[in-house]
DRENPANU-841957 format. One record per residue (C-alpha): x negated, y negated, z; residue in one letter; residue number from 1. Coordinates in Angstrom, 3 decimals, m for minus. Each point is the difference from the previous one (the first is absolute). Example, Ala and Ser with C-alpha at 12.3 -4.5 7.8 and 13.67 -1.06 7.14 Angstrom:
DRENPANU-841957
       px       py       pz r   k
  m12.300    4.500    7.800 a   1
   m1.370   m3.440   m0.660 s   2
end
This chain:
DRENPANU-841957
       px       py       pz r   k
   m3.715  m32.474   22.003 m   1
   m2.729   m1.697   m1.586 a   2
   m2.500    2.840    1.375 s   3
    2.163    2.974   m0.360 l   4
   m2.274    1.864   m2.500 p   5
   m2.870   m0.430    2.332 q   6
    2.033    1.382    2.935 q   7
    1.143    3.052   m2.161 c   8
   m3.526    0.581   m1.316 q   9
   m1.275    2.077    3.107 s  10
    2.669    2.622    0.020 f  11
   m0.214    0.344   m3.833 q  12
   m3.716    0.601    0.293 q  13
    0.878    2.555    2.977 f  14
    2.020    1.741   m2.093 l  15
   m2.217    0.321   m2.769 e  16
   m2.698    1.153    2.193 s  17
    2.526    2.704    1.394 r  18
    0.190    1.361   m3.686 s  19
   m2.942    2.727    0.521 r  20
    2.288    2.985    1.570 p  21
    1.774    0.469   m3.263 q  22
   m3.377    1.225   m1.503 i  23
    0.135    2.769    2.137 y  24
    3.477    1.342   m0.457 m  25
   m0.440   m0.721   m3.875 t  26
   m1.298    3.533   m0.767 h  27
    3.530    1.354    1.079 y  28
    1.556   m1.520   m3.123 g  29
    2.796   m2.550   m0.187 t  30
    2.776    2.383   m0.177 h  31
   m1.047    1.372    3.437 r  32
   m0.328   m3.079    1.670 v  33
    2.301   m2.409   m1.933 g  34
    3.196    1.083    1.782 f  35
   m0.809   m1.970    3.113 l  36
   m0.836   m3.228   m2.261 f  37
    3.512   m1.191   m0.171 a  38
    1.301    0.228    3.713 p  39
   m3.450   m1.470    1.145 i  40
    0.082   m3.056   m2.219 l  41
    3.512   m0.359    0.858 i  42
   m0.533    0.200    3.451 a  43
   m2.876   m2.701   m0.300 w  44
    1.761   m2.496   m1.782 l  45
    3.321    0.237    2.132 v  46
   m2.558   m0.752    2.966 c  47
   m1.688   m2.839   m1.186 i  48
    3.554   m1.458   m1.136 a  49
    1.436    0.482    3.364 v  50
   m2.946   m1.665    1.529 v  51
   m0.066   m2.766   m2.189 g  52
    3.734   m0.778    0.473 i  53
   m0.734    0.534    3.911 y  54
   m2.477   m2.910   m0.079 n  55
    2.042   m2.299   m2.397 m  56
    3.077    0.187    2.525 i  57
   m2.379   m0.399    3.030 l  58
   m2.459   m2.467   m0.895 w  59
    1.068   m1.972   m3.097 n  60
    3.110    0.735   m1.869 p  61
   m0.684   m3.266   m2.366 h  62
   m2.869    1.817   m1.616 v  63
    2.244    1.523   m2.515 i  64
   m0.209   m3.115   m1.727 r  65
   m3.412    0.865   m1.098 a  66
    1.582    1.713   m2.868 l  67
    0.405   m3.307   m1.836 s  68
   m2.615   m0.261   m2.660 p  69
   m0.310   m4.122    1.182 y  70
   m2.356    1.633    2.630 y  71
   m2.311    1.250   m2.380 i  72
   m0.569   m3.434   m1.267 y  73
   m0.464   m1.484    3.409 k  74
   m2.360    2.851    0.901 f  75
   m2.633   m0.859   m2.672 f  76
    0.986   m4.005    0.472 k  77
   m1.022    0.170    3.764 v  78
   m2.861    2.431    0.012 t  79
   m1.609   m0.878   m3.402 g  80
   m3.291    1.891   m0.341 k  81
    0.628    2.000    2.968 d  82
    3.166    1.329   m1.475 g  83
   m1.657    0.989   m3.082 w  84
   m2.678    1.941    1.937 s  85
    2.756    1.848    2.057 s  86
    1.231    1.570   m3.371 l  87
   m2.701    2.684    0.809 v  88
    2.416    0.938    2.903 g  89
    3.082   m0.415   m1.988 i  90
   m1.302    2.720   m2.419 v  91
   m0.299    2.719    2.743 l  92
    3.917   m0.738    0.538 c  93
    0.888    1.238   m3.329 i  94
   m2.685    2.722   m0.754 t  95
    2.052    2.629    2.120 g  96
    3.136   m0.626   m2.149 a  97
   m2.017   m0.071   m3.170 e  98
   m1.488    3.477    1.008 a  99
    3.649    1.378   m0.853 m 100
   m0.311   m0.534   m3.522 f 101
   m2.591    2.788   m0.283 a 102
    2.909    2.172    0.710 d 103
    1.215   m0.381   m3.462 l 104
   m1.319    3.227   m1.143 g 105
    2.209    1.874    2.751 h 106
    2.998   m2.034    0.240 f 107
    2.228   m1.685   m2.600 s 108
    0.252   m3.994   m0.340 k 109
    3.446   m0.232    1.109 l 110
   m0.793    1.730    3.318 s 111
   m3.027   m2.186    0.554 l 112
    2.011   m3.243   m0.850 r 113
    2.940    1.046    2.352 m 114
   m2.456    1.029    3.043 a 115
   m2.209   m3.155   m0.547 f 116
    3.015   m2.402   m0.161 t 117
    2.511    1.652    2.492 g 118
   m2.355    1.171    2.667 v 119
   m3.722   m0.768   m0.408 v 120
    0.478   m3.962   m0.538 y 121
    2.644   m0.801    2.542 p 122
   m1.701    2.082    2.836 c 123
   m3.207   m1.798   m0.807 l 124
    1.531   m3.604   m0.057 i 125
    1.328    0.515    3.468 l 126
   m2.839    1.332    1.454 a 127
   m1.957   m2.963   m1.217 y 128
    2.420   m2.464    1.180 m 129
    0.096    1.587    3.247 g 130
   m3.819   m0.400    0.649 e 131
    0.396   m3.553   m1.218 a 132
    2.832   m0.381    2.519 a 133
   m2.360    1.444    2.598 y 134
   m2.721   m2.424   m0.865 l 135
    2.051   m3.149    0.160 s 136
    0.057    0.651    3.666 k 137
   m3.024    2.012    0.732 n 138
   m2.837   m2.002   m1.796 k 139
   m2.516    1.546    2.454 a 140
    0.520    3.413   m1.533 d 141
   m1.389   m0.872   m3.375 l 142
   m2.381    2.958   m0.657 q 143
    2.492    2.646    1.401 r 144
    3.049   m1.438   m0.996 s 145
    1.480    3.360   m1.531 f 146
   m0.778    2.140    3.009 y 147
    1.367   m2.388    2.654 k 148
    2.939   m0.822   m2.175 a 149
    1.129    3.754    0.744 i 150
    2.026    0.348    3.208 p 151
   m2.123    2.031    2.701 e 152
    2.556    2.663    0.455 f 153
   m0.291    0.987   m3.866 v 154
   m3.569   m0.593   m0.481 f 155
   m1.387    3.357    0.014 w 156
    2.936    1.805   m2.010 p 157
   m0.584   m2.997   m2.992 v 158
   m3.745    0.578    0.258 f 159
    0.344    3.868   m0.527 i 160
    2.660   m0.651   m2.872 i 161
   m2.513   m2.388   m1.372 a 162
   m3.091    2.375   m0.259 t 163
    2.457    2.486   m1.748 l 164
    0.984   m2.737   m2.615 a 165
   m3.558   m0.890   m0.759 t 166
   m0.705    3.673   m0.637 v 167
    2.969    0.264   m2.252 v 168
   m0.956   m3.583   m1.607 g 169
   m3.367    1.251   m1.054 s 170
    1.331    2.956   m2.034 q 171
    0.907   m2.120   m2.799 a 172
   m3.554   m1.242   m0.384 i 173
   m1.495    3.490    0.501 i 174
    2.357    1.466   m2.610 s 175
   m0.716   m3.187   m2.439 a 176
   m3.624    0.844    0.309 t 177
    0.372    3.468   m0.469 f 178
    2.014   m0.398   m3.275 s 179
   m2.358   m2.690   m1.342 i 180
   m3.199    2.484    0.500 i 181
    1.800    2.919   m1.718 s 182
    1.034   m2.012   m2.862 q 183
   m3.501   m1.424   m0.311 c 184
   m1.806    3.441   m0.114 r 185
    2.311    0.934   m2.621 s 186
   m1.110   m3.010   m2.209 m 187
   m3.853    1.227    0.803 k 188
   m0.407   m3.170    2.375 c 189
   m0.395    1.330    3.051 f 190
   m2.457    2.995    1.117 p 191
    1.747    3.594    0.434 r 192
    1.712    0.163    3.365 v 193
    2.670    2.822    1.251 k 194
    3.301   m0.755   m0.416 i 195
    2.623    2.077    1.934 i 196
    3.500    0.191   m0.847 h 197
    1.950    0.282    3.231 k 198
    3.265    0.789   m1.612 s 199
    0.785    2.610   m2.879 s 200
    3.286   m2.224   m0.384 e 201
   m1.010   m3.582   m0.191 i 202
   m3.394   m0.176   m1.703 h 203
   m0.795   m3.775    1.466 g 204
   m0.503    1.134    3.309 q 205
   m3.771    0.696   m0.025 i 206
   m3.025    0.082    2.228 y 207
   m3.693   m1.092   m0.782 i 208
   m2.325    1.224    2.961 p 209
   m2.908   m2.286   m1.177 e 210
    2.060   m3.110   m0.476 v 211
    1.893    0.979    3.176 n 212
   m3.224   m0.112    2.480 w 213
   m1.527   m2.980   m1.721 s 214
    2.969   m2.058    0.867 l 215
   m0.515    1.256    3.481 m 216
   m3.595   m0.804    0.034 v 217
    0.677   m3.423   m1.647 l 218
    2.567   m0.755    2.972 c 219
   m2.019    0.641    2.704 l 220
   m3.092   m1.730   m1.485 v 221
    1.914   m3.064   m0.641 v 222
    1.669    0.215    3.613 t 223
   m3.090    0.683    1.702 i 224
   m2.000   m2.616   m2.099 g 225
    1.884   m2.811    0.391 f 226
    1.696    0.487    3.559 k 227
    1.989   m3.420   m0.883 d 228
    3.596    0.137   m1.093 t 229
   m0.378   m3.022   m1.882 d 230
   m3.036    0.862   m2.179 h 231
    2.508    3.477   m0.576 i 232
    2.905   m2.115   m0.806 g 233
   m2.276   m2.247   m2.477 n 234
   m1.183    2.950   m1.784 a 235
    3.454    1.663   m0.356 y 236
    1.708   m3.389   m1.022 g 237
   m2.291   m0.577   m2.705 f 238
   m0.127    3.289   m1.319 a 239
    3.852    0.284   m0.468 v 240
    0.363   m3.503   m1.392 i 241
   m2.744    0.882   m2.444 t 242
    1.895    2.998   m1.113 v 243
    3.380   m1.903   m0.378 m 244
   m1.531   m2.566   m2.157 f 245
   m1.714    2.553   m2.150 v 246
    3.265    1.719   m0.188 t 247
    1.810   m3.136   m1.149 t 248
   m2.417   m0.704   m2.506 c 249
    0.197    3.656   m1.596 l 250
    3.496   m0.440   m0.026 m 251
   m0.442   m2.408   m3.017 f 252
   m1.277    3.088   m2.105 l 253
    3.105    2.006    1.332 v 254
    2.471   m2.330   m1.029 i 255
   m1.256   m0.696   m3.464 t 256
   m1.223    3.419   m0.913 t 257
    2.401    2.185    1.845 i 258
    3.231   m2.079    0.549 w 259
   m0.455   m1.526   m3.492 k 260
    0.660   m3.533    1.367 r 261
   m1.394   m3.187   m1.139 t 262
   m3.040   m1.552    0.845 i 263
    1.834   m2.921    1.671 f 264
    1.732    2.273    2.324 a 265
   m3.088    1.779    1.047 a 266
   m1.603   m3.393    0.608 l 267
    2.622   m1.081    1.931 s 268
    0.255    2.757    2.421 f 269
   m4.018   m0.121    0.386 v 270
    0.243   m3.772    0.594 a 271
    2.746    0.142    2.472 i 272
   m1.298    2.721    2.115 f 273
   m3.846   m0.399   m0.790 g 274
    0.256   m3.542    1.371 s 275
    1.442    1.067    3.406 l 276
   m2.440    2.854    0.140 e 277
   m2.990   m2.205   m0.989 l 278
    1.043   m2.384    2.896 l 279
   m0.382    2.951    2.524 y 280
   m3.225    1.161   m1.759 l 281
   m1.617   m3.373    0.139 s 282
    0.615   m0.054    3.716 s 283
   m1.575    3.486    0.399 c 284
   m3.062   m0.542   m1.929 l 285
   m0.952   m2.743    3.026 v 286
   m0.107    2.945    2.087 k 287
   m2.345    2.610   m2.133 i 288
   m2.900   m0.890    2.391 h 289
    2.432    1.245    2.963 k 290
    0.790    3.390   m1.141 g 291
    0.995   m0.741   m3.691 g 292
   m3.181    1.611   m1.198 w 293
    0.877    3.078    0.870 v 294
    2.770    1.074   m2.617 p 295
   m2.245   m1.689   m2.379 l 296
   m3.119    2.358    0.842 l 297
    2.039    3.060    0.051 i 298
    1.702   m0.847   m3.367 s 299
   m3.274   m0.895   m1.469 f 300
   m1.447    3.407    1.192 i 301
    3.095    1.940   m1.501 v 302
   m0.110   m2.094   m3.349 l 303
   m3.694    1.016   m0.382 c 304
    0.640    3.598    0.715 m 305
    3.061    0.272   m2.438 m 306
   m1.841   m1.845   m2.684 c 307
   m3.135    1.980    0.473 a 308
    1.948    3.313   m0.338 w 309
    2.174   m1.157   m2.997 h 310
   m3.088   m1.253   m1.607 y 311
   m2.260    3.297    0.712 g 312
    2.985    2.240   m0.983 t 313
    0.591   m1.800   m3.279 s 314
   m3.671    0.093   m0.943 k 315
   m0.022    3.688    0.858 k 316
    3.078    0.974   m2.163 h 317
   m1.743   m2.239   m2.849 d 318
   m3.253    1.818    0.276 f 319
    2.004    3.592   m0.661 e 320
    1.883   m1.227   m2.735 l 321
   m2.926   m1.392   m1.819 q 322
   m1.893    3.191    0.744 n 323
    2.427    2.703   m0.452 e 324
   m0.400    2.953   m2.139 v 325
    1.958    0.269   m3.483 c 326
    1.928    3.334   m0.182 v 327
   m1.959    0.705   m3.369 d 328
   m3.271   m0.263    1.960 q 329
    1.414    2.316    2.904 l 330
    1.030    2.513   m2.746 l 331
   m3.489   m0.090   m1.541 s 332
   m1.784    0.452    2.963 f 333
    2.167    3.108    1.113 t 334
   m1.647    2.605   m2.065 p 335
   m3.613   m1.379   m0.313 s 336
   m0.265   m0.090    3.869 l 337
    1.080    3.325    0.345 g 338
    2.591   m0.537    2.648 i 339
    1.084    3.019    2.129 v 340
    3.878   m0.016    0.447 r 341
    1.197    0.880    3.571 v 342
    3.374    0.981    1.391 p 343
    2.085   m2.352    1.392 g 344
    1.374   m3.437   m0.525 i 345
   m2.143   m3.263   m0.167 g 346
    1.408   m3.339    1.093 l 347
   m2.110   m2.948   m1.140 v 348
    1.337   m2.997    1.822 c 349
   m1.236   m3.196   m1.385 s 350
    1.405   m3.574   m0.575 n 351
   m0.158    0.400   m3.939 i 352
    3.363    0.554   m1.519 a 353
   m1.366    1.163   m3.502 t 354
   m3.368    1.649   m0.891 g 355
   m2.615    1.763    2.497 v 356
   m1.462   m1.684    2.926 p 357
   m4.012   m0.366   m0.011 p 358
   m0.220    2.037    2.989 m 359
    1.601    3.339   m1.580 f 360
   m2.767   m0.592   m2.644 a 361
   m2.715   m0.412    2.562 h 362
    1.331    3.239    1.909 f 363
   m0.212    2.162   m3.116 i 364
   m3.262   m1.094   m1.097 t 365
   m1.514    1.083    3.391 n 366
    2.584    2.830    0.473 f 367
    1.147    1.663   m3.156 p 368
    3.035    1.712    1.615 a 369
    3.775   m1.002    0.071 i 370
    3.273    1.519    0.726 h 371
    2.247    2.038   m2.447 r 372
    2.398   m2.387    0.165 v 373
   m0.944   m3.734    0.283 l 374
    2.136   m3.060    0.681 i 375
   m1.247   m3.447   m0.132 f 376
    2.208   m1.937    2.609 v 377
    0.368   m3.636    0.389 s 378
    2.094   m1.494    2.839 l 379
    1.867   m3.210   m0.309 q 380
    1.379   m2.169    2.562 s 381
    2.952   m1.995   m1.454 l 382
    1.732   m3.003    1.534 m 383
    3.380    1.768    0.521 v 384
    1.320    1.641    3.246 p 385
    0.517    3.499   m1.862 k 386
   m0.847    1.524   m3.228 v 387
    2.811    2.189   m1.291 p 388
   m1.015    3.830   m0.090 p 389
    0.573    0.490   m3.337 n 390
   m2.277   m3.485   m0.887 e 391
   m2.901    0.940    2.179 q 392
   m1.997    2.325   m1.969 f 393
   m1.549   m0.600   m3.669 l 394
   m1.383    2.889   m1.707 i 395
   m2.151    0.543   m2.900 g 396
   m2.688    2.386   m1.470 r 397
   m3.597   m0.823   m0.775 i 398
   m1.658    2.211   m2.869 g 399
    1.165    3.221   m1.103 p 400
    2.565    2.482    1.992 p 401
   m2.941    2.565    0.149 d 402
   m1.767   m2.599    2.447 y 403
    2.769   m0.422    2.526 r 404
   m1.057   m3.534    0.638 f 405
    2.834   m2.353    1.100 f 406
    0.603   m3.887    0.576 q 407
    2.571   m0.881    2.797 c 408
    0.850   m3.541    1.453 v 409
    1.873    0.262    3.285 v 410
    1.845   m3.578    0.921 r 411
    0.961   m0.366    3.425 y 412
    2.070   m3.043    1.759 g 413
   m1.500   m1.438    3.048 y 414
    2.975    1.854    2.057 k 415
   m0.584    3.456   m1.692 d 416
   m1.421    2.882    2.334 d 417
   m3.135    1.785   m0.989 r 418
   m0.485    3.651    0.802 d 419
   m2.785    1.900   m1.596 s 420
    2.008    3.416    0.024 y 421
    2.892   m1.720   m1.406 e 422
   m2.093   m1.852   m2.418 f 423
   m1.503    3.279   m1.470 e 424
    3.353    1.835   m0.252 n 425
    1.417   m2.846   m1.750 k 426
   m2.817   m0.627   m2.253 l 427
   m0.335    3.693   m1.239 i 428
    3.669   m0.006   m0.672 m 429
    0.044   m2.977   m2.029 r 430
   m3.133    1.240   m1.927 v 431
    2.285    3.087   m0.687 a 432
    3.070   m1.968   m1.076 e 433
   m2.536   m1.771   m2.445 f 434
   m1.130    3.007   m1.499 l 435
    3.858    1.023   m0.617 q 436
    0.584   m3.504   m1.288 q 437
   m3.109    0.136   m2.200 e 438
    1.407    3.450   m1.444 q 439
    3.347   m1.413   m0.767 d 440
   m1.393   m3.315   m1.562 g 441
   m2.615    1.809   m2.255 g 442
   m3.067   m0.613    1.869 g 443
   m1.922   m3.275    0.268 g 444
   m2.544   m1.386    2.354 q 445
    1.446   m3.487    1.079 t 446
    0.945   m0.639    3.455 m 447
    3.492    0.715    0.640 s 448
    2.466   m1.148    2.949 l 449
    1.981    3.190    1.685 i 450
    3.769   m0.873    0.129 q 451
    1.724    3.289    0.761 k 452
   m1.219    3.446    0.985 p 453
    0.293    2.813   m2.422 s 454
    1.689    2.893    1.531 g 455
   m2.435    3.274   m0.464 p 456
   m3.243   m1.950    0.726 i 457
    1.417   m1.647    3.034 v 458
    1.625    3.388    1.400 s 459
   m3.313    1.784   m0.765 a 460
   m2.285   m2.607    1.820 l 461
    2.279   m0.825    2.830 a 462
    0.060    3.962    0.678 a 463
   m3.718   m0.003   m0.202 s 464
   m1.397   m2.792    1.594 v 465
    1.703    0.081    3.398 g 466
   m1.686    3.984    0.297 k 467
   m3.279    1.115    0.898 n 468
   m0.418    2.358   m2.645 r 469
    1.814    0.799   m3.397 i 470
    2.603    2.702   m0.469 n 471
   m1.521    1.990   m2.872 r 472
    3.471    1.884   m0.510 k 473
    1.968   m3.075   m0.294 k 474
    0.814   m0.906   m3.907 r 475
    0.900   m3.365   m0.988 v 476
    0.365   m0.868   m3.778 r 477
   m1.312   m2.969   m1.423 f 478
    0.561   m1.559   m3.304 q 479
   m3.084    0.443   m2.195 g 480
   m2.883    2.284    0.630 t 481
   m2.538   m2.895   m0.026 h 482
    1.847   m1.612    2.809 v 483
    0.579    3.285    2.082 r 484
   m3.799    0.379    0.178 d 485
   m0.719   m3.401    1.171 e 486
    2.632    0.119    2.569 v 487
   m1.388    3.171    1.076 r 488
   m3.467   m1.223    0.031 e 489
    1.396   m3.146    1.744 l 490
    1.579    2.334    2.788 v 491
   m3.148    2.223    0.604 e 492
   m2.306   m3.142    0.368 a 493
    2.628   m1.358    2.508 r 494
   m0.647    2.980    1.922 e 495
   m3.634    0.266   m0.346 s 496
   m0.203   m3.501    1.886 g 497
    0.287   m3.722   m0.706 v 498
   m3.446   m2.174    0.120 a 499
    0.124   m3.688    0.058 y 500
   m3.005   m1.776   m1.457 m 501
   m0.511   m3.630    0.976 m 502
   m2.982   m2.526   m0.299 g 503
   m1.567   m1.143    2.927 h 504
   m1.417   m3.447   m1.423 t 505
   m2.175   m2.438    1.241 c 506
    0.523   m3.304   m1.470 v 507
   m3.055   m2.484   m0.139 m 508
   m0.700   m3.337   m1.708 a 509
   m2.530   m0.241   m2.677 r 510
   m3.330   m1.673    0.919 k 511
    0.489   m2.968   m2.421 s 512
    3.526   m0.705    1.718 s 513
    0.206   m3.302    1.981 p 514
   m0.071    0.063    3.669 f 515
    3.736   m0.492    0.725 l 516
    0.672    3.151   m2.064 k 517
   m2.704    1.866    1.658 k 518
    1.361   m0.680    3.562 f 519
    3.556    0.550   m1.374 a 520
   m0.905    3.429   m1.188 i 521
   m2.974    1.244    1.987 d 522
    1.092   m0.976    3.309 f 523
    3.781   m0.804    0.434 v 524
    1.691    2.548   m2.560 y 525
   m2.820    2.662    1.056 d 526
    1.133   m0.826    3.615 f 527
    3.476    0.473   m0.460 l 528
   m0.598    2.873   m2.216 r 529
   m2.074    2.024    2.556 r 530
    2.613   m0.864    2.911 n 531
    3.425    0.495   m1.857 c 532
    1.828    3.201   m0.555 r 533
   m1.124    2.034   m2.633 r 534
    1.901    0.609   m2.975 p 535
   m0.115    3.846    0.940 t 536
    1.912   m0.820    3.445 v 537
    2.369   m2.390   m1.602 a 538
    1.129    2.471   m2.665 l 539
    0.149    3.004    2.498 g 540
   m2.540    2.004   m1.955 i 541
   m1.231    2.977    2.131 p 542
   m3.815   m0.007    0.789 h 543
   m0.293    3.558   m0.948 t 544
    1.366   m0.720   m3.580 a 545
   m2.218   m3.037   m0.651 l 546
   m2.965   m0.606   m2.478 i 547
   m1.384   m3.275    0.248 e 548
   m2.740   m1.563   m2.671 v 549
   m2.428   m2.444    1.240 g 550
   m0.424   m2.818   m2.499 m 551
   m1.214   m3.430    0.281 a 552
    1.600   m2.843   m1.861 y 553
   m2.241   m3.286   m0.836 h 554
    2.543   m2.721   m0.905 v 555
end
């Protein structure tokens, strides 16, 4: 029993190396392949449990005494330093079970507890004890103990089920990666990537092609580069135990700030579980030069990429805030520049929630022509799954009514779908509702949250935005002549066309900036900006309706 973790290490590494086929299946969505998960996993667990019972009965029934905690003490007493070094292999025995908890976003805590306690844990224990019973009588088969312990007449069926089980088991890791990348992108800590929602009912079922292919390439590179299951096992074990230890440390914040428990309770939790994980981590640190450096290198590269993207994005946003054009200055520019008003609606998209972005001022000074109706739109991603429709748009007016300038803040959750055509219709209807509320409230230019639709306005816009032309004979009565004229102009402008104006910015560090800042902005951030998905693609803006304004930001 002293070398049990080392015997099962080879098969655990085999399972991890066989996890690549799931990468090819993920683009179908978990809702299409999920119906196969439960039967395959149950078949696999039943197989290893039955094989374990068979080996225990055939080779050594007394191995059941290994369940006693006494043998843990005896193991370290007899092996000493070698036993501590073998903890690297023991980690691989628990990493597969630890992956179950990545499914907490898809299943309840009760279902996971019942599955792990009633099915997974007993089957794993029976499988390991069966392998130990086989090794007690066949010590020469140390390197291939798992395969040799399987009866010859069921070897290939078990092998096929094992391969299918690894495909299913890798789904938890891949789905967790998609979820993490999606939320990091919402927090502006990761470059823009394409996120496809595979289910219209369950928004958590997403697929990210760039991340999916990156995982496949990394799997192939690690497998071909190492050509050794021991090094792959060391890399995987070090990565998982590090994640477990960091998670335990972060639980201190969860216990104290979210659960509102005492600091003593949080420290007790971290001390109990953290000390055990530190024991495993100390054993894995010795194996860094034998494969453990791979997760460190990958983590360092991803961390630098995320930090550079977040730093560059924040600097770009700060520059726009510091150089935004005030409303009074914009209104004073309008008559002096002789600006021509062309038919249609212009949507000026930027990250500024109030005021005018600098790229718009740059545009009108070089090309003095703007649309009849101008809406400055700011898209904000909130840390909530979905924003209620009645709280999604925040509308305000800029300047006197004759200018037809509006300010709009659109708030999205990280699970909200974004469609340009539906966005245009919703935005125009919200502006019309704002005009009606402004009339009812006696006017005003402050930002207003649209809480509920107003009947005649919604009816008029709903009837017009879905058509290709306006029915001139249809008469709709509005409250107030001024509101009626503005809504009519809004509908006519919508039919003339909608144009999106966005800034095509190049962020550069100043010449006096330190070398580290220049490297982060001019090289890393610029490389990521040029190779990630463009904002126009992410927002679904058609190319025929896009106006890009080039600017250089020196931050």
